[in-house]
C-alpha positions, 0 to 999 in steps of 0.5 A, a space after each residue: 320691169 325693163 330697161 337697161 337701168 334695171 338691176 336685180 339687186 335694186 328691186 324690193 317687192 311687197 308681198 311678191 316674188 321676183 324671178 330673176 331668170 325670167 325678169 318677172 314679178 309675180 303676186 299670187 294668193 300664196 304670198 298675198 292672201 287678199 288675191 283669193 277674192 275681190 267683190 265688186 268695187 274694191 281694189 288690191 294695190 301692188 307694190 315695188 320699189 326700183 333703185 335705178 342704176 345712174 350710171 346707165 345712159 336714160 333715165 327711164 324704165 318701162 313697167 308692163 303688167 297683165 292681170 289673170 283671174 277667174 270669176 267667183 263660182 267658176 272654179 274649174 275655168 281657167 284663168 283669163 287675161 283681164 287686164 293689161 297696162 304699160 307705164 313709163 317710169 322716168 327718173 331724175 338726175 343726181 347732181 352733185 358739188 364739190 370744193 377743194 382748196 389750193 395753193 399755188 397750184 393754179 392760174 392765181 398768183 397765191 402768196 402767204 405763208 402755209 400754215 397760216 399765221 396770224 396777222 399776215 393774209 394767205 391766198 387760197 385758191 378754191 375749185 368748184 365743181 357741179 356734175 349733172 347725173 343721168 340727165 342734162 340739167 339747165 339753169 343750175 346755180 351754186 350760192 355760197 358765202 364767205 367767212 368775215 376773215 376771208 376777202 374775196 380777190 375777184 379772180 375767177 377762172 373757169 365756166 359760167 359767171 360769178 356775182 359777188 355782194 360785198 355786203 353779205 359776202 354771198 357768192 353766185 355762180 351762175 352755170 348754167 346747163 350741164 349735160 348728162 354725165 358731165 361737170 363744169 368747173 370754176 376757180 375763186 381767188 380768196 385771201 385769209 387773214 387770221 387773227 390771234 383768236 384763231 390761233 391753233 385753229 383751222 378755219 372755214 374758207 367758204 361756208 356751205 355750197 347750195 346748187 339748184 338746178 332743173 332736170 330737162 327730162 322730168 322737168 323736176 327742180 333738183 338740190 343739193 348741198 355740200 358741207 363747208 370748206 376749210 382751209 387744210 390742204 390736201 396731203 396728197 398735193 404735198 402738204 404736210 398734215 395740219 397745215 391750215 392750223 393757224 399760227 402765232 406770229 
């Protein structure tokens, strides 16, 4: 195997031996007894697994194969090259999605108490980010939804277009194309109205997110999911631990 995405510690072989110095994989009788003799019409399979380095610039590598053997009954004859093959292996990009909640640290005017209080509205800014791996992706779309107690404030800022269905409370972020090793981001403005039944609980702001896109290099449809986002704000932003727990009036 050859290519800038090949790493020695990411190659696994069945019954073969990898010579790291020469970057070659060998299958021989000593490790695979079925190579002692191959009758007419039979075949032998050689399996290897290569986990590509996703941080490299190209999503492909080459595998060059050479087969040496001698005819049965010619034990003293030297081995001859009896077959060659060259294959290009392509692998798809890895897409990712992340979500983060914020308050009074965005282009929107977030109001309301932190921690939230039952019966009072608290605004949050949700930041969604979708990223591509080693290849460009196209037609990227993220779908998610809001819980019953979260209101859509119809304010967004970022790349792409957001569609909101007020009946199902479903959100669709039409992202479009994402270049390799790049990402796109959008901010959403929502309002949380907890009830007395939510006291002493942390609440979900955004349900799980589903991201789909097509890899431009391999033409494979990709999909990834991200877990739901709750209203606990990061302590790295200066908020105290437990700031998402609903308080009594």
